[in-house]
C-alpha positions as CSV (number, residue, x, y, z in Angstrom):
1,X,-0.8,2.3,59.1
2,X,-1.4,-0.7,56.8
3,X,1.1,-3.2,55.5
4,X,2.9,-1.9,52.4
5,X,4.1,-5.4,51.3
6,X,1.6,-6.9,48.8
7,X,0.0,-10.1,49.7
8,X,0.9,-13.4,48.0
9,X,-2.5,-13.4,46.4
10,X,-2.0,-9.8,45.0
11,X,1.4,-10.8,43.6
12,X,-0.1,-13.9,41.8
13,X,-2.9,-11.7,40.4
14,X,-0.3,-9.2,39.0
15,X,1.8,-12.0,37.4
16,X,-1.2,-13.6,35.8
17,X,-2.5,-10.1,34.5
18,X,1.0,-9.4,33.2
19,X,1.2,-12.7,31.4
20,X,-2.2,-12.3,29.9
21,X,-1.4,-8.8,28.7
22,X,1.8,-10.0,27.1
23,X,0.0,-12.8,25.4
24,X,-2.6,-10.4,24.0
25,X,0.1,-8.1,22.7
26,X,2.0,-10.9,21.0
27,X,-1.2,-12.2,19.4
28,X,-2.0,-8.8,18.0
29,X,1.5,-8.4,16.6
30,X,1.3,-11.9,15.0
31,X,-2.1,-11.0,13.5
32,X,-0.8,-7.8,12.0
33,X,2.2,-9.5,10.5
34,X,0.1,-12.3,9.1
35,X,-2.5,-9.8,7.7
36,X,0.2,-8.0,5.7
37,X,1.9,-11.2,4.6
38,X,-1.2,-13.4,4.0
39,X,-1.6,-14.8,0.6
40,X,-4.3,-13.7,-1.7
41,X,-7.3,-15.9,-2.5
42,X,-7.0,-18.3,-5.5
43,X,-9.6,-16.1,-7.3
44,X,-6.9,-13.5,-7.8
45,X,-4.5,-16.2,-9.2
46,X,-7.1,-17.6,-11.6
47,X,-8.9,-14.4,-12.6
48,X,-8.6,-13.2,-16.2
49,X,-10.5,-9.8,-16.3
50,X,-9.7,-6.7,-14.3
51,X,-11.0,-3.2,-14.4
52,X,-9.0,-0.2,-13.4
53,X,-10.8,2.7,-11.8
54,X,-10.4,5.8,-9.6
55,X,-12.5,7.2,-6.7
56,X,-14.4,9.1,-9.4
57,X,-14.9,6.4,-11.9
58,X,-13.2,4.6,-14.7
59,X,-14.1,6.9,-17.5
60,X,-10.8,8.7,-17.8
61,X,-12.3,11.2,-20.2
62,X,-14.7,12.4,-17.5
63,X,-13.9,15.9,-16.1
64,X,-14.8,14.4,-12.6
65,X,-11.6,12.3,-12.6
66,X,-8.7,14.2,-11.1
67,X,-5.9,14.7,-13.7
68,X,-3.3,13.0,-11.3
69,X,-5.5,10.0,-10.8
70,X,-6.2,9.8,-14.6
71,X,-2.4,9.8,-15.3
72,X,-1.7,7.2,-12.6
73,X,-4.6,5.0,-13.8
74,X,-3.2,5.0,-17.3
75,X,0.3,4.2,-16.0
76,X,-1.2,1.3,-14.0
77,X,-3.2,0.2,-17.0
78,X,0.1,0.0,-19.1
79,X,1.9,-1.8,-16.3
80,X,-0.8,-4.4,-15.9
81,X,-0.9,-5.0,-19.7
82,X,2.9,-5.4,-19.8
83,X,2.7,-7.9,-16.9
84,X,0.3,-9.9,-19.1
85,X,-1.5,-11.7,-16.2
86,X,-4.9,-9.9,-16.6
87,X,-6.9,-8.5,-19.5
88,X,-8.0,-5.0,-18.7
89,X,-11.7,-4.4,-19.4
90,X,-14.0,-1.5,-19.0
91,X,-16.8,-3.5,-17.3
92,X,-19.4,-3.0,-20.1
93,X,-18.3,-5.6,-22.6
94,X,-16.9,-8.0,-20.1
95,X,-17.7,-8.2,-16.4
96,X,-14.4,-8.0,-14.4
97,X,-13.5,-10.5,-11.8
98,X,-11.3,-8.0,-10.0
99,X,-11.1,-4.2,-9.7
100,X,-7.9,-2.1,-9.1
101,X,-8.6,1.2,-7.4
102,X,-6.0,3.9,-8.2
103,X,-5.4,7.0,-6.1
104,X,-2.5,9.3,-6.6
105,X,-1.2,10.8,-3.4
106,X,-2.2,14.4,-2.6
107,X,-3.1,16.2,0.6
108,X,-6.0,18.1,-0.8
109,X,-7.4,19.0,-4.2
110,X,-10.3,21.1,-5.5
111,X,-11.7,20.8,-9.0
112,X,-14.2,23.4,-10.2
113,X,-16.9,22.4,-12.6
114,X,-20.2,23.6,-14.1
115,X,-23.5,21.8,-13.9
116,X,-26.0,22.4,-16.7
117,X,-29.6,21.6,-15.9
118,X,-32.4,21.2,-18.5
119,X,-35.5,19.2,-18.8
120,X,-39.2,19.1,-18.7
121,X,-39.5,19.3,-14.9
122,X,-36.6,21.6,-14.1
123,X,-35.8,25.2,-15.0
124,X,-32.9,25.4,-17.4
125,X,-29.8,26.8,-15.8
126,X,-26.1,26.6,-15.1
127,X,-24.7,26.2,-11.6
128,X,-21.1,26.2,-10.4
129,X,-19.9,23.1,-8.6
130,X,-16.7,22.2,-6.8
131,X,-15.4,18.7,-6.1
132,X,-13.0,18.4,-3.2
133,X,-10.7,15.6,-2.2
134,X,-8.6,15.3,1.0
135,X,-6.4,12.3,1.7
136,X,-3.0,10.8,2.1
137,X,0.0,12.1,0.3
138,X,1.0,8.6,-0.5
139,X,-0.1,6.8,-3.7
140,X,-2.5,4.0,-3.2
141,X,-3.4,0.8,-5.1
142,X,-6.2,-1.5,-3.9
143,X,-7.5,-4.7,-5.3
144,X,-11.2,-5.7,-4.9
145,X,-13.1,-8.8,-5.8
146,X,-16.0,-8.5,-8.2
147,X,-17.0,-5.6,-10.4
148,X,-17.1,-2.8,-7.7
149,X,-15.2,-1.4,-4.8
150,X,-18.1,-1.7,-2.4
151,X,-16.5,-4.4,-0.2
152,X,-13.2,-4.6,1.7
153,X,-10.1,-4.8,-0.5
154,X,-8.3,-8.1,-0.9
155,X,-5.0,-6.3,-1.1
156,X,-4.0,-2.6,-0.6
157,X,-0.7,-0.8,-0.4
158,X,0.3,2.8,-0.1
159,X,3.7,4.2,-1.0
160,X,5.1,7.6,-1.8
161,X,5.6,7.8,-5.6
162,X,4.4,4.2,-5.9
163,X,2.3,4.9,-9.0
164,X,5.0,6.8,-10.9
165,X,6.0,5.4,-14.3
166,X,7.9,3.6,-15.6
167,X,8.4,1.2,-12.7
168,X,4.9,1.7,-11.1
169,X,6.2,0.1,-7.9
170,X,2.8,-0.7,-6.4
171,X,1.9,-2.8,-9.5
172,X,5.2,-4.7,-9.0
173,X,4.2,-5.3,-5.3
174,X,0.8,-6.6,-6.4
175,X,2.5,-8.9,-9.0
176,X,4.8,-10.3,-6.3
177,X,1.8,-11.0,-4.0
178,X,-0.1,-12.7,-6.9
179,X,2.9,-14.8,-7.8
180,X,3.4,-15.8,-4.1
181,X,-0.3,-16.8,-3.9
182,X,0.1,-18.9,-7.0
183,X,2.8,-21.0,-5.3
184,X,0.6,-21.8,-2.3
185,X,-0.9,-25.3,-2.7
């Protein structure tokens, strides 16, 4: 039978592999901590105009916007106005520098609607439609650069009941992040 004691070379290989693995794990942990605690870009500190929207748009009178999202967006709008840092705009009269995306937590939701079709190249008619949404049960607030939500968020947090008025905790967390970024030289 073979020798069951590992060679000196095998032991050295295991030590180096173990050290390298530990280093990778530590770097990943440091990166995740830094990503959460990193400061926001100066654009967020110096911006003036912000638009508040939902996954289904910022026209809160639209039947496509879920009622829970509409209520949460209005609460966020009020909290941002009370904060006084940004002017909330609708994006038509003034181009926003930032966009806040609001989503009230819910496991699943289905909203029925009706589509009405008419025109010179289509046969007039009415068709039933349904809109479905599946996601996290936690409320979410995400901050984007520019006028749309087509890029990665600059800041995003999720929390159970984080969009509930009157405190709107997620707006308070955003405020703390913006104020911390303002202190960075």
